[in-house]
N, C-alpha and C positions, 0 to 999 in steps of 0.2 A: 855281711856281718850276721852272726847269730848270737842269741842271748839266752842264757839259762839262769833263772832265779830260783833259789831253794831256801826254804826256811831251815833253821837248825833247832836243836833242843832248847837253845836259849832264845826266847821270843824277841829279843832285840838284836840278834845276830842273823844276818842273811848272807848267803853265798851267791855272788853274781859272777857269771862267766860270760865273757864276750869273745867272739872269734872274728878276726879280720883277715881279709885276703892277703894283705901285705902291710909293711910298716907305714907306708904312705896313707893307706886307708885308716889305720889306727890314729895317726897324727891328725888327719883331717877331722875325724869324728870328735876327738877330744878337744880340738880347738873350737869346733862348732858348738859343742854343748857347754863349754866353760862359762859362757855368759848367760846361760838360760836361768830363769827364775828358780826352778827346782834345784839346780846345781848350786846356786848361790845360797839358797835356804838351807842346804845340807852341808855347807862348807865346814861347820864345826864337828861333823861326824867323823870319827876315826875310820880310815881306810887302810887296808893292807893289800898291796899289789904284788902279783907275781906275773912277770912278762917273760914269755919264752918264744923262741922261733924267729926273732928278729935280730939282725946283726947290730943295728944302731937305731935307737928311737930318740928323736929330738922333738 
């Protein structure tokens, strides 16, 4: 997995890009972090996702 975090012109908007080797790695990562304190603290923050390269992500 690789991660890129970039600030934008808007100080409250960030671009975060993650890369995963396959859809199973993606699913394992998101299941693992879902219960973490920082994830729960940021639950109310709007997120927009674009997922590409996987046939089926569950």
